C-alpha positions, 0 to 999 in steps of 0.5 A: 514462468512455470510454477509447480502445483504445490506452491500455487495451491499453498498461495491460494489457501494462504491468501484465502485465510488472510483475506478472511482474517482482514475481513474479520478485522473490519467486522470485529465488534467494537471496531468502526470501519466503512464496512461496520460503520456505527455513527450517529448517522448510520447506526449499525447495532447488529455490527454486521455490514453497514449497507446504508453507508456503503450505498452512499459511498457508491453513489458518491463515487458516481456523482462527485466529479473527481471520483466519477472519472474513475468508474471501473470499481463502481461499474464492477460493483454495480455489475456484480450487484445486478448479476448475483442479486447481492446487495450493493454493500455485499457486492462492494465487499466481495469485489474488493476482497477478491481483488485484494486476494488476487493481488496477494497471490500475484505478490506471492508468485512474484516473490517465489519467482524471484527466489524459488523459495516457497517460504519467501513467497508466503512471507512476502504475502504475509507482509502484504496483508499485514501492511497498514493500508491493507489490514485496515483498508476500509477504516477511516481515514484510509477509505479505500475504494479504487485502490485494491484494483490499482494494487492488482494491476501494479502487482501484475505490471511488476510481475510481467516486468520480472518475467520479461514481457514488456508489452504485457507489463505496459498493458497492465500499467495502462489499466492501473492508471485507468483504475487510479491515475496516481499510478503514473507516480510509479513510472520513474521507478519502472524506468529505473528497472528497465534502464538498469539503474539511474544511468543516463548512458543507458537511457537511450539504448533501453528506450524500447523497454520503457518507451511504451510505459512513457507513451501510456502515461503521456496519453492518459495525462493529456486525456486527464487534463483535457477532461478535467480542465476543458469544456467549461470545467474548473480552471487549473488555478482553482484546482491548484489552489485547492490542492496546495491548501491540503499542505496546510491541512496536513500540518494545521496543528500538532496532532495533524502534523504528527498523524501526517508523519506517522502515516508515512512511517506506518506504511514505509518504515519497515521496507525502508529499514529492511533495505537499508544495508542490503546491496542486493536487488539494487535496481528495485531498491533504487526504484523504491527510494525514487518512488518513495521520495516522489510519492511522499512529496506529492502526498504531503503537498497535494493530498490528505496525508492521513489517508495512509493508503496514498503512501502504498505505491513504493511498496510494490518494488519491495514486496517481492523481496520482503520475505527474503529480507525479513529472514535476513533480519531474523538471522542478523538478530540471532547474531546480535543476541549471540554477540551481546549479553542478556542484560544489554539485550533486555535493557535495549528492549525495555527502553524500546518498549517504553519509547515506542509505547510513548510514541504510539499511545501518547504522541500519536492520536488519530484525528478522525476516529476514537482510539478504541474504534480501531487498532491503529495505535496498537499496530504502530506500537508493534511496528516500532518495536519490530523496526527497533529489532531491525536496527539491532540486527544491523551488522554495525551493532554486532561486536567484532 
């Protein structure tokens, strides 16, 4: 793949600005993120970096068995701390935001490679940075840690697939699994891309394409099972019981149930509705839908769904086309405005604002933080309004 100098410079500058913006959201006075924690245990009156808490987070990921099996981020942060002399908290922030920045550049390049359009690349990058698990990456209850590294390797995997370098893609996929084993959930979607769809007829003939990915996944899963349950470790039944108990945690009462459902909406609704009536990019759409169904089931049953970053995986099949689809939405919405009266348009917007405001500020109440400590409800309100716009832009709503 060849890219001219101008788009690369534009992508670097754009993602640099967005990384600083997201960092500012985390350090904004009044907000209460992992980077700017202000609780009775970790008072941070200067509203700067919460060094003490970040050191505890790093230590916890070194000692807690589940997280200790994912040492890449921890070792990278501690290595950066030793080499540069930065504090552990500063090293944590620098490493993760550089990785998020690199991921944004890869997504912009993938979108540009898909359409040869600079605007589409920048819009895809914008939607990446504005996605809920990225713009609020280190807020409770998202609590990102290994996730930025996972995102980078997944973005590199899909870019390599698009270029046609399957072995490089398999290597990136292996690194994604090492960063965080949940990357295995992407395997069926990747097989769809490499098998030209869900057809069993082509599965045998295309095994050389998807075989390396399957081999990587099987090898790592076997190693993971042996490490987790062998040599006197916890039994499978104990771990299964603990995992299934999270299903009851997610729906223990109305507030938790609403938050679990809203977590999925916050992350995936825009991708789902923007692709609803588009017949292009059929393979990526199938991969997205398959991963969405599989990942959602696993998250709801085995993990705490309020950690909305867990719903992020399907978006990597969507992001290379996100800018293109967004422009399509705007074009269809302009058609809607031209084909309908101002009173009808104003009435629909008024009803949408009332309904979306009721859902975002009354029904949805985060369980782990006070509403004034983040902008989650405001984000949900804006997202629901935009989703309504997508619905209006559906050609079926236009007058013939």
